[in-house]
ZALUMTI-451071 format. One record per residue (C-alpha): x, y, z; residue in three letters; residue number from 1. Coordinates in Angstrom, 3 decimals. Layout:
ZALUMTI-451071
((X,Y,Z),'ALA',NUM)
...
***
This chain:
ZALUMTI-451071
((58.170,-92.026,-18.005),'UNK',1)
((61.798,-92.441,-17.093),'UNK',2)
((63.047,-95.459,-15.162),'UNK',3)
((64.136,-94.999,-11.565),'UNK',4)
((66.171,-97.662,-9.820),'UNK',5)
((65.265,-96.353,-6.348),'UNK',6)
((62.151,-98.089,-5.093),'UNK',7)
((61.384,-97.297,-1.453),'UNK',8)
((58.839,-99.398,0.350),'UNK',9)
((55.252,-98.497,-0.477),'UNK',10)
((52.788,-98.651,2.451),'UNK',11)
((50.206,-101.423,2.511),'UNK',12)
((46.807,-100.430,1.158),'UNK',13)
((48.438,-97.526,-0.662),'UNK',14)
((45.542,-97.206,-3.105),'UNK',15)
((43.312,-94.437,-1.804),'UNK',16)
((46.088,-92.913,0.296),'UNK',17)
((46.946,-89.247,-0.032),'UNK',18)
((50.426,-88.167,-1.131),'UNK',19)
((52.354,-84.976,-1.802),'UNK',20)
((54.690,-84.508,-4.714),'UNK',21)
((56.464,-81.318,-5.714),'UNK',22)
((54.192,-79.182,-3.562),'UNK',23)
((50.998,-80.677,-5.037),'UNK',24)
((48.503,-83.075,-3.438),'UNK',25)
((47.186,-86.245,-5.062),'UNK',26)
((45.365,-89.500,-4.335),'UNK',27)
((46.946,-92.857,-5.193),'UNK',28)
((44.730,-94.770,-7.634),'UNK',29)
((47.114,-97.514,-8.785),'UNK',30)
((50.246,-99.329,-7.555),'UNK',31)
((52.142,-101.650,-9.867),'UNK',32)
((54.125,-102.014,-13.090),'UNK',33)
((53.556,-99.980,-16.224),'UNK',34)
((55.160,-101.860,-19.163),'UNK',35)
((57.407,-101.548,-21.007),'UNK',36)
((59.278,-99.680,-18.212),'UNK',37)
((60.723,-101.642,-15.306),'UNK',38)
((59.977,-101.166,-11.622),'UNK',39)
((57.052,-99.949,-9.542),'UNK',40)
((54.857,-96.988,-10.388),'UNK',41)
((52.176,-95.076,-8.544),'UNK',42)
((49.213,-93.917,-10.572),'UNK',43)
((47.936,-90.705,-8.954),'UNK',44)
((44.982,-88.387,-9.482),'UNK',45)
((45.991,-84.793,-8.779),'UNK',46)
((43.830,-82.367,-6.831),'UNK',47)
((44.915,-79.811,-9.425),'UNK',48)
((43.969,-81.427,-12.740),'UNK',49)
((46.330,-79.085,-14.608),'UNK',50)
((49.232,-80.912,-12.951),'UNK',51)
((48.346,-84.191,-14.690),'UNK',52)
((48.988,-85.569,-18.159),'UNK',53)
((46.344,-88.216,-18.891),'UNK',54)
((43.229,-90.029,-17.661),'UNK',55)
((45.034,-92.998,-16.070),'UNK',56)
((45.849,-94.839,-19.285),'UNK',57)
((49.154,-95.579,-20.981),'UNK',58)
((49.646,-96.973,-24.481),'UNK',59)
((46.041,-98.101,-24.711),'UNK',60)
((45.859,-99.724,-21.246),'UNK',61)
((43.579,-98.150,-18.602),'UNK',62)
((45.347,-98.522,-15.243),'UNK',63)
((43.014,-96.240,-13.271),'UNK',64)
((40.351,-93.609,-13.903),'UNK',65)
((40.190,-89.886,-13.198),'UNK',66)
((37.329,-87.448,-13.057),'UNK',67)
((39.272,-85.106,-15.319),'UNK',68)
((40.734,-86.306,-18.652),'UNK',69)
((44.145,-84.864,-17.778),'UNK',70)
((44.051,-85.356,-14.011),'UNK',71)
((46.362,-88.378,-13.794),'UNK',72)
((50.078,-89.166,-13.816),'UNK',73)
((52.444,-92.037,-13.120),'UNK',74)
((55.171,-91.232,-10.611),'UNK',75)
((57.878,-93.240,-8.906),'UNK',76)
((57.391,-93.958,-5.169),'UNK',77)
((60.632,-92.116,-4.432),'UNK',78)
((59.073,-88.894,-5.700),'UNK',79)
((56.165,-88.802,-3.265),'UNK',80)
((55.616,-88.431,0.458),'UNK',81)
((52.946,-90.403,2.296),'UNK',82)
((53.268,-88.019,5.243),'UNK',83)
((53.702,-88.466,8.987),'UNK',84)
((51.388,-89.166,11.890),'UNK',85)
((49.934,-86.443,14.135),'UNK',86)
((52.362,-87.046,17.003),'UNK',87)
((55.417,-86.857,14.753),'UNK',88)
((54.179,-83.612,13.195),'UNK',89)
((53.521,-82.090,16.621),'UNK',90)
((56.975,-83.053,17.866),'UNK',91)
((58.642,-81.663,14.754),'UNK',92)
((56.913,-78.300,15.146),'UNK',93)
((56.438,-77.833,18.873),'UNK',94)
((59.033,-79.902,20.761),'UNK',95)
((61.551,-77.145,21.334),'UNK',96)
((64.151,-77.107,24.100),'UNK',97)
((62.821,-74.281,26.251),'UNK',98)
((66.312,-73.463,27.542),'UNK',99)
((67.316,-72.502,24.016),'UNK',100)
((64.230,-70.414,23.328),'UNK',101)
((65.304,-66.792,23.087),'UNK',102)
((62.119,-65.322,21.648),'UNK',103)
((58.607,-65.360,23.040),'UNK',104)
((57.210,-65.903,19.521),'UNK',105)
((58.068,-68.995,17.486),'UNK',106)
((56.965,-69.097,13.813),'UNK',107)
((54.665,-72.031,13.049),'UNK',108)
((53.991,-72.056,9.298),'UNK',109)
((52.357,-68.688,8.572),'UNK',110)
((51.288,-68.160,12.181),'UNK',111)
((53.120,-67.624,15.446),'UNK',112)
((52.794,-69.579,18.629),'UNK',113)
((53.146,-67.286,21.619),'UNK',114)
((54.919,-69.423,24.216),'UNK',115)
((54.696,-66.598,26.714),'UNK',116)
((50.973,-67.284,27.115),'UNK',117)
((51.585,-70.933,28.002),'UNK',118)
((52.485,-71.188,31.654),'UNK',119)
((54.591,-74.353,31.579),'UNK',120)
((55.608,-74.110,27.922),'UNK',121)
((54.679,-77.730,27.376),'UNK',122)
((52.688,-79.643,24.788),'UNK',123)
((50.174,-80.669,27.454),'UNK',124)
((49.015,-77.052,27.883),'UNK',125)
((48.717,-76.140,24.199),'UNK',126)
((45.242,-74.675,23.514),'UNK',127)
((45.729,-74.879,19.745),'UNK',128)
((47.760,-77.010,17.349),'UNK',129)
((48.458,-75.619,13.874),'UNK',130)
((49.518,-78.382,11.480),'UNK',131)
((48.545,-76.853,8.148),'UNK',132)
((50.652,-78.294,5.284),'UNK',133)
((52.429,-80.628,7.720),'UNK',134)
((51.372,-83.759,5.773),'UNK',135)
((49.575,-85.396,8.700),'UNK',136)
((48.241,-88.813,7.615),'UNK',137)
((46.847,-90.320,10.833),'UNK',138)
((46.935,-90.362,14.641),'UNK',139)
((50.063,-92.354,15.500),'UNK',140)
((50.281,-94.649,18.530),'UNK',141)
((46.916,-95.420,20.126),'UNK',142)
((46.009,-93.170,23.033),'UNK',143)
((49.147,-90.997,22.831),'UNK',144)
((47.380,-87.904,21.492),'UNK',145)
((45.220,-87.720,24.617),'UNK',146)
((48.388,-87.877,26.739),'UNK',147)
((50.464,-85.481,24.622),'UNK',148)
((48.057,-82.645,23.710),'UNK',149)
((44.968,-83.133,25.920),'UNK',150)
((43.930,-79.470,26.113),'UNK',151)
((43.694,-78.627,22.418),'UNK',152)
((40.570,-76.576,21.609),'UNK',153)
((41.484,-75.528,18.058),'UNK',154)
((43.117,-77.856,15.518),'UNK',155)
((44.294,-76.934,12.021),'UNK',156)
((44.737,-79.930,9.705),'UNK',157)
((44.253,-78.084,6.430),'UNK',158)
((46.223,-79.326,3.398),'UNK',159)
((47.008,-82.586,5.222),'UNK',160)
((47.398,-86.096,3.782),'UNK',161)
((44.418,-87.527,5.658),'UNK',162)
((42.402,-89.658,3.258),'UNK',163)
((39.109,-90.305,5.068),'UNK',164)
((36.864,-89.106,7.890),'UNK',165)
((37.687,-92.190,9.941),'UNK',166)
((41.313,-91.043,10.115),'UNK',167)
((40.204,-87.554,11.177),'UNK',168)
((37.994,-89.092,13.871),'UNK',169)
((40.861,-91.229,15.180),'UNK',170)
((42.630,-87.951,16.018),'UNK',171)
((39.722,-85.846,17.263),'UNK',172)
((38.257,-88.553,19.501),'UNK',173)
((41.355,-88.117,21.689),'UNK',174)
((40.810,-84.333,22.007),'UNK',175)
((37.926,-84.035,24.445),'UNK',176)
((38.008,-80.217,24.493),'UNK',177)
((38.132,-79.683,20.729),'UNK',178)
((35.763,-76.911,19.614),'UNK',179)
((37.250,-75.727,16.311),'UNK',180)
((38.541,-77.837,13.408),'UNK',181)
((40.148,-76.566,10.202),'UNK',182)
((40.095,-79.226,7.456),'UNK',183)
((40.273,-77.025,4.375),'UNK',184)
((41.856,-78.191,1.109),'UNK',185)
((41.635,-81.902,1.903),'UNK',186)
((40.031,-84.744,-0.057),'UNK',187)
((38.270,-86.983,2.457),'UNK',188)
((36.355,-90.144,1.600),'UNK',189)
((32.857,-90.181,3.044),'UNK',190)
((32.428,-92.253,6.217),'UNK',191)
((30.716,-95.633,5.990),'UNK',192)
((28.593,-94.863,9.066),'UNK',193)
((28.669,-91.159,10.026),'UNK',194)
((26.580,-91.671,13.166),'UNK',195)
((29.188,-94.069,14.516),'UNK',196)
((31.712,-91.187,14.564),'UNK',197)
((29.555,-88.715,16.560),'UNK',198)
((31.595,-89.301,19.707),'UNK',199)
((34.733,-88.060,17.920),'UNK',200)
((33.175,-84.633,17.251),'UNK',201)
((30.805,-84.353,20.207),'UNK',202)
((32.117,-80.951,21.376),'UNK',203)
((32.861,-79.488,17.932),'UNK',204)
((31.360,-76.018,17.398),'UNK',205)
((33.288,-74.645,14.380),'UNK',206)
((34.246,-76.533,11.199),'UNK',207)
((35.971,-75.220,8.058),'UNK',208)
((35.883,-77.254,4.847),'UNK',209)
((37.061,-74.670,2.311),'UNK',210)
((38.061,-76.099,-1.069),'UNK',211)
((37.369,-79.757,-0.247),'UNK',212)
((35.470,-80.474,-3.495),'UNK',213)
((32.327,-81.545,-1.625),'UNK',214)
((28.677,-81.259,-2.658),'UNK',215)
((25.825,-80.210,-0.366),'UNK',216)
((24.524,-83.777,-0.448),'UNK',217)
((27.890,-84.982,0.880),'UNK',218)
((27.846,-82.306,3.580),'UNK',219)
((24.442,-83.546,4.726),'UNK',220)
((25.675,-87.151,4.649),'UNK',221)
((28.508,-86.200,6.999),'UNK',222)
((26.411,-83.891,9.192),'UNK',223)
((25.284,-86.589,11.695),'UNK',224)
((28.908,-86.568,12.920),'UNK',225)
((28.576,-82.957,14.116),'UNK',226)
((25.617,-82.791,16.549),'UNK',227)
((26.707,-79.528,18.231),'UNK',228)
((28.049,-77.661,15.185),'UNK',229)
((27.287,-73.909,15.234),'UNK',230)
((29.522,-72.543,12.475),'UNK',231)
((30.196,-74.226,9.119),'UNK',232)
((32.304,-72.824,6.280),'UNK',233)
((32.044,-74.677,2.956),'UNK',234)
((33.409,-71.891,0.780),'UNK',235)
((34.732,-72.688,-2.736),'UNK',236)
((33.394,-76.215,-3.061),'UNK',237)
((31.292,-78.101,-5.608),'UNK',238)
((27.944,-77.033,-4.138),'UNK',239)
((25.292,-76.077,-6.692),'UNK',240)
((21.922,-77.185,-5.335),'UNK',241)
((20.901,-77.037,-1.687),'UNK',242)
((18.716,-79.736,-0.164),'UNK',243)
((16.676,-79.510,3.011),'UNK',244)
((18.640,-80.577,6.122),'UNK',245)
((16.533,-83.183,7.921),'UNK',246)
((17.397,-83.787,11.591),'UNK',247)
((20.957,-82.486,11.048),'UNK',248)
((22.706,-79.118,11.516),'UNK',249)
((19.899,-78.020,13.833),'UNK',250)
((22.315,-76.066,16.059),'UNK',251)
((23.895,-74.204,13.122),'UNK',252)
((24.076,-70.402,13.534),'UNK',253)
((26.576,-69.436,10.805),'UNK',254)
((26.831,-70.842,7.280),'UNK',255)
((29.306,-69.668,4.629),'UNK',256)
((28.467,-70.791,1.082),'UNK',257)
((30.616,-68.184,-0.646),'UNK',258)
((32.230,-69.164,-3.939),'UNK',259)
((29.770,-71.949,-4.807),'UNK',260)
((27.789,-71.492,-8.035),'UNK',261)
((24.320,-72.004,-6.592),'UNK',262)
((21.314,-72.590,-8.819),'UNK',263)
((18.352,-70.252,-8.488),'UNK',264)
((15.434,-71.074,-6.169),'UNK',265)
((17.602,-73.304,-3.973),'UNK',266)
((17.879,-71.050,-0.941),'UNK',267)
((14.528,-71.912,0.625),'UNK',268)
((15.928,-75.311,1.645),'UNK',269)
((17.813,-73.483,4.397),'UNK',270)
((14.525,-72.616,6.085),'UNK',271)
((14.969,-75.945,7.893),'UNK',272)
((17.839,-74.431,9.909),'UNK',273)
((15.924,-72.863,12.825),'UNK',274)
((18.912,-71.172,14.528),'UNK',275)
((20.624,-69.739,11.447),'UNK',276)
((21.750,-66.158,12.116),'UNK',277)
((24.542,-65.491,9.611),'UNK',278)
((24.531,-66.526,5.957),'UNK',279)
((27.247,-65.689,3.410),'UNK',280)
((26.130,-66.004,-0.222),'UNK',281)
((28.792,-63.830,-1.872),'UNK',282)
((30.186,-64.993,-5.221),'UNK',283)
((27.434,-67.601,-5.600),'UNK',284)
((25.982,-66.184,-8.808),'UNK',285)
((22.507,-65.800,-7.284),'UNK',286)
((20.788,-63.018,-9.199),'UNK',287)
((17.285,-63.652,-7.873),'UNK',288)
((15.984,-64.509,-4.418),'UNK',289)
((12.245,-64.989,-4.238),'UNK',290)
((9.963,-66.115,-1.418),'UNK',291)
((6.859,-66.880,-3.487),'UNK',292)
((4.676,-67.830,-0.536),'UNK',293)
((5.119,-64.470,1.200),'UNK',294)
((3.310,-61.351,0.033),'UNK',295)
((5.140,-58.027,-0.488),'UNK',296)
((5.499,-56.233,2.831),'UNK',297)
((5.107,-59.435,4.861),'UNK',298)
((8.080,-60.168,7.140),'UNK',299)
((7.531,-63.688,8.317),'UNK',300)
((9.833,-65.924,6.343),'UNK',301)
((12.692,-68.052,7.663),'UNK',302)
((15.628,-68.354,7.747),'UNK',303)
((15.799,-65.682,10.435),'UNK',304)
((19.235,-64.544,9.290),'UNK',305)
((20.627,-61.665,11.308),'UNK',306)
((23.675,-61.203,9.071),'UNK',307)
((23.747,-61.712,5.302),'UNK',308)
((26.597,-61.260,2.810),'UNK',309)
((25.416,-61.314,-0.788),'UNK',310)
((26.411,-60.180,-4.274),'UNK',311)
((23.370,-58.310,-5.626),'UNK',312)
((22.488,-57.723,-9.261),'UNK',313)
((18.938,-56.270,-9.149),'UNK',314)
((16.639,-54.354,-6.785),'UNK',315)
((14.110,-57.197,-6.823),'UNK',316)
((16.518,-59.193,-4.649),'UNK',317)
((16.607,-56.353,-2.107),'UNK',318)
((12.806,-56.299,-1.926),'UNK',319)
((12.755,-60.046,-1.234),'UNK',320)
((15.330,-59.631,1.546),'UNK',321)
((12.960,-57.162,3.215),'UNK',322)
((10.864,-60.226,4.126),'UNK',323)
((13.592,-61.437,6.513),'UNK',324)
((12.669,-59.790,9.825),'UNK',325)
((15.919,-60.654,11.595),'UNK',326)
((18.203,-59.386,8.845),'UNK',327)
((19.937,-56.639,10.806),'UNK',328)
((23.417,-56.745,9.262),'UNK',329)
((23.936,-56.726,5.512),'UNK',330)
((27.102,-56.557,3.403),'UNK',331)
((26.910,-56.101,-0.363),'UNK',332)
((30.204,-54.507,-1.358),'UNK',333)
((30.915,-55.123,-5.013),'UNK',334)
((27.216,-55.206,-5.938),'UNK',335)
((25.950,-54.116,-9.333),'UNK',336)
((22.997,-52.058,-8.125),'UNK',337)
((22.520,-48.656,-9.725),'UNK',338)
((20.224,-45.730,-9.017),'UNK',339)
((18.632,-43.453,-11.579),'UNK',340)
((21.087,-40.657,-10.809),'UNK',341)
((24.157,-42.918,-10.979),'UNK',342)
((25.291,-41.894,-7.500),'UNK',343)
((26.612,-44.789,-5.337),'UNK',344)
((25.548,-42.888,-2.205),'UNK',345)
((21.966,-42.929,-3.453),'UNK',346)
((22.214,-46.711,-3.741),'UNK',347)
((23.091,-46.927,-0.037),'UNK',348)
((20.180,-44.630,0.840),'UNK',349)
((17.764,-46.815,-1.105),'UNK',350)
((19.101,-49.932,0.633),'UNK',351)
((18.526,-48.331,4.041),'UNK',352)
((15.002,-47.267,3.076),'UNK',353)
((14.011,-50.612,1.546),'UNK',354)
((15.506,-52.721,4.345),'UNK',355)
((14.003,-51.061,7.397),'UNK',356)
((15.276,-53.737,9.798),'UNK',357)
((18.972,-53.062,9.128),'UNK',358)
((21.293,-51.899,11.892),'UNK',359)
((24.547,-52.279,9.950),'UNK',360)
((25.124,-51.770,6.209),'UNK',361)
((28.522,-52.820,4.867),'UNK',362)
((29.709,-52.978,8.492),'UNK',363)
((28.777,-49.329,9.103),'UNK',364)
((26.171,-48.463,11.734),'UNK',365)
((22.956,-46.853,10.501),'UNK',366)
((22.130,-43.934,12.794),'UNK',367)
((18.489,-42.842,13.337),'UNK',368)
((19.023,-39.551,11.497),'UNK',369)
((20.551,-41.414,8.525),'UNK',370)
((17.580,-43.755,8.389),'UNK',371)
((15.070,-40.917,8.613),'UNK',372)
((16.827,-38.988,5.839),'UNK',373)
((17.051,-42.061,3.595),'UNK',374)
((13.376,-42.951,4.087),'UNK',375)
((12.105,-39.415,3.440),'UNK',376)
((14.247,-39.107,0.307),'UNK',377)
((12.920,-42.476,-0.846),'UNK',378)
((9.358,-41.201,-0.509),'UNK',379)
((10.206,-38.068,-2.517),'UNK',380)
((12.159,-39.884,-5.249),'UNK',381)
((9.319,-42.269,-6.027),'UNK',382)
((6.441,-39.945,-5.027),'UNK',383)
((5.459,-39.048,-8.594),'UNK',384)
((5.505,-42.707,-9.586),'UNK',385)
((3.352,-43.494,-6.516),'UNK',386)
((0.762,-40.875,-7.515),'UNK',387)
((0.618,-42.163,-11.093),'UNK',388)
((0.140,-45.715,-9.736),'UNK',389)
((-3.010,-44.679,-7.863),'UNK',390)
((-1.680,-43.166,-4.651),'UNK',391)
((-3.738,-43.872,-1.563),'UNK',392)
((-6.931,-44.636,-3.468),'UNK',393)
((-6.091,-47.699,-5.535),'UNK',394)
((-2.379,-48.430,-5.679),'UNK',395)
((-1.323,-50.708,-8.535),'UNK',396)
((-0.014,-54.207,-7.813),'UNK',397)
((3.094,-53.516,-9.881),'UNK',398)
((4.104,-50.532,-7.742),'UNK',399)
((3.496,-52.518,-4.551),'UNK',400)
((5.749,-55.328,-5.815),'UNK',401)
((8.513,-52.909,-6.805),'UNK',402)
((8.234,-50.826,-3.608),'UNK',403)
((6.761,-53.122,-0.927),'UNK',404)
((7.774,-50.831,1.943),'UNK',405)
((6.580,-47.572,0.385),'UNK',406)
((3.087,-47.615,1.924),'UNK',407)
((4.576,-48.302,5.371),'UNK',408)
((6.757,-45.193,4.984),'UNK',409)
((3.744,-43.142,3.840),'UNK',410)
((1.938,-44.174,7.027),'UNK',411)
((5.033,-43.203,9.027),'UNK',412)
((5.851,-39.801,7.475),'UNK',413)
((2.763,-38.881,5.481),'UNK',414)
((2.199,-38.646,1.727),'UNK',415)
((4.511,-36.379,-0.274),'UNK',416)
((3.149,-32.996,-1.384),'UNK',417)
((3.375,-31.915,-5.021),'UNK',418)
((6.191,-29.468,-4.272),'UNK',419)
((8.187,-32.084,-2.364),'UNK',420)
((8.469,-34.551,-5.213),'UNK',421)
((12.096,-35.142,-6.025),'UNK',422)
((12.663,-35.802,-9.703),'UNK',423)
((15.814,-37.778,-10.452),'UNK',424)
((18.428,-35.733,-12.248),'UNK',425)
((21.550,-36.954,-13.990),'UNK',426)
((24.348,-37.071,-11.476),'UNK',427)
((26.702,-34.237,-12.405),'UNK',428)
((30.199,-35.266,-13.483),'UNK',429)
((31.837,-33.030,-10.887),'UNK',430)
((29.899,-34.838,-8.169),'UNK',431)
((31.028,-38.205,-9.502),'UNK',432)
((34.669,-37.303,-9.011),'UNK',433)
((36.157,-39.091,-6.013),'UNK',434)
((39.094,-37.692,-4.096),'UNK',435)
((41.345,-40.721,-3.622),'UNK',436)
((44.677,-40.856,-1.815),'UNK',437)
((47.145,-43.453,-3.091),'UNK',438)
((49.501,-44.667,-0.361),'UNK',439)
((52.450,-47.043,-0.583),'UNK',440)
((52.783,-49.141,2.593),'UNK',441)
((55.848,-51.045,1.354),'UNK',442)
((57.728,-47.881,0.361),'UNK',443)
((57.976,-45.650,3.426),'UNK',444)
((59.893,-42.906,1.574),'UNK',445)
((57.268,-42.435,-1.138),'UNK',446)
((54.774,-39.677,-0.370),'UNK',447)
((51.017,-40.245,-0.766),'UNK',448)
((49.486,-39.102,-4.060),'UNK',449)
((46.065,-37.478,-4.136),'UNK',450)
((43.915,-37.657,-7.286),'UNK',451)
((40.322,-36.904,-8.280),'UNK',452)
((38.952,-39.737,-10.381),'UNK',453)
((35.483,-40.490,-11.811),'UNK',454)
((33.537,-43.188,-9.975),'UNK',455)
((33.004,-44.899,-13.327),'UNK',456)
((36.747,-45.349,-13.932),'UNK',457)
((37.731,-49.012,-14.334),'UNK',458)
((40.594,-50.410,-12.267),'UNK',459)
((42.590,-51.143,-15.426),'UNK',460)
((42.756,-47.403,-16.147),'UNK',461)
((43.611,-46.676,-12.509),'UNK',462)
((46.594,-49.023,-12.845),'UNK',463)
((47.530,-47.279,-16.105),'UNK',464)
((47.585,-43.973,-14.245),'UNK',465)
((49.756,-45.512,-11.521),'UNK',466)
((52.126,-46.902,-14.171),'UNK',467)
((52.697,-43.385,-15.493),'UNK',468)
((53.283,-42.097,-11.965),'UNK',469)
((55.404,-44.959,-10.602),'UNK',470)
((56.920,-46.577,-13.715),'UNK',471)
((55.830,-49.956,-12.335),'UNK',472)
((54.138,-52.347,-14.833),'UNK',473)
((50.384,-52.524,-14.273),'UNK',474)
((50.530,-56.322,-14.122),'UNK',475)
((52.779,-56.102,-11.040),'UNK',476)
((50.434,-53.812,-9.117),'UNK',477)
((48.198,-55.118,-6.341),'UNK',478)
((45.538,-52.751,-5.009),'UNK',479)
((43.431,-52.689,-1.862),'UNK',480)
((41.503,-49.847,-0.255),'UNK',481)
((40.454,-48.608,3.151),'UNK',482)
((37.323,-46.659,3.964),'UNK',483)
((36.998,-43.736,6.348),'UNK',484)
((34.000,-45.580,7.785),'UNK',485)
((36.062,-48.671,8.640),'UNK',486)
((39.550,-47.562,9.579),'UNK',487)
((42.064,-50.420,9.672),'UNK',488)
((40.162,-52.795,7.374),'UNK',489)
((41.537,-53.440,3.874),'UNK',490)
((39.213,-54.450,1.036),'UNK',491)
((40.679,-56.318,-1.926),'UNK',492)
((40.410,-54.901,-5.464),'UNK',493)
((40.640,-58.104,-7.468),'UNK',494)
((39.299,-57.305,-10.951),'UNK',495)
((40.785,-54.889,-13.485),'UNK',496)
((37.489,-54.720,-15.381),'UNK',497)
((35.373,-53.395,-12.491),'UNK',498)
((34.869,-49.721,-11.652),'UNK',499)
((35.693,-47.755,-8.527),'UNK',500)
((31.942,-47.495,-7.926),'UNK',501)
((31.609,-51.305,-8.111),'UNK',502)
((33.929,-51.622,-5.106),'UNK',503)
((31.951,-48.965,-3.175),'UNK',504)
((35.009,-46.695,-3.059),'UNK',505)
((33.890,-43.281,-1.833),'UNK',506)
((35.234,-39.767,-1.659),'UNK',507)
((38.161,-39.583,0.777),'UNK',508)
((39.057,-43.284,0.732),'UNK',509)
((42.651,-44.521,0.507),'UNK',510)
((43.935,-46.959,-2.116),'UNK',511)
((46.947,-48.980,-0.950),'UNK',512)
((49.399,-49.753,-3.751),'UNK',513)
((51.841,-52.657,-3.593),'UNK',514)
((53.905,-54.334,-6.273),'UNK',515)
((56.054,-57.423,-6.666),'UNK',516)
***
């Protein structure tokens, strides 16, 4: 720790305040001397523990504690920023002399504010305020927010320096029309009395708390503040076990739990959300979903999710999802399901046949003829197994558990005849070859390259092929792909160890190649 003669004034009650330093965020845990050096030091706990050096101790003296053994540092006050109030941040970003405005679009962080859509081009008419990374620490002068930006419906305060929910409420209580609030990547102390802050979020419909290091218990503790909340995103947090929401979140329609390592058998707690329609469970590590109190073929279990995003590892999970009657939209790109013939298209057919309530699979509409074809093929593929399991006379329990919808399809189309039985055959190598077009959106002069590659080819080898073609190091390559079924949508290819089949890349798709 080097001495620094510059000692700016430190705010009162600095302990617990949020600060920024060198692009990183931290919480002040200590203010005072650290002998034998002279002057004032701030002991901080970094959001990113890799940024720290110790656990809050120095030369055997414990000045503060950290959750991570290397999450703390001592820094001089001159090195940190305690941020600015909401009004100052708004004025810095939005108070532009309209006579000097030459463009209709003014960059605001990574987004653009289109002044042309604002009739009077004034702060009073702003429908949204985007203050991400603007180091907002509080409201400013009492009552001024209501006068300055009274019509705000969407507010982005992600990566701010707000330290507690009371400070958030002191801003939002002055925005009577606020419906959407972005608070991602903050560290907010829990409120002392959440119910006392209900008035500050009374019209809130959408809330994003991505990367806020919260648990599900903490979410439920805060939930009384949000009586009208319909959409909640708690992606990439510290949520492992779900508990039953009691008298909270009863208006919730959409819940995103992606990126949280959920423990098995925890999902049933969400049955207490009566209006839940969309549930995102991707990247949660759930390998099994089981509704033990519902028999195979029964479709009477909440939550009545209409839209589910999930990473799937076994067919048993699919059979359990068949018990959700309102599951009409399902996305499972990047799943690890396989069929006996190794064909990814067969996997999609089996999903359609097993989940008879689906309307959309991976955002693609399921047409009646596609459903009929998938269901008839499903009957034929497992017809021999059905006969061996007893057929119509006395079907085994094991077959019913593995194919809960099979008997329903038999009643719909009739039992398969001996000559109709479709025995699985190894998927021929020539049929596994995918015609892929590599395009280069950042290099307009480079012509597309068309290749036929096996579906089992790992991305690492794809990048090796591109290295030979482009002479660009594989580590510099970033790949995405677009599907003929969803023109205009790019899907990220984020693992070199996964296969083309894992990402559901199909014949005729385009892979977009970029490099740094």
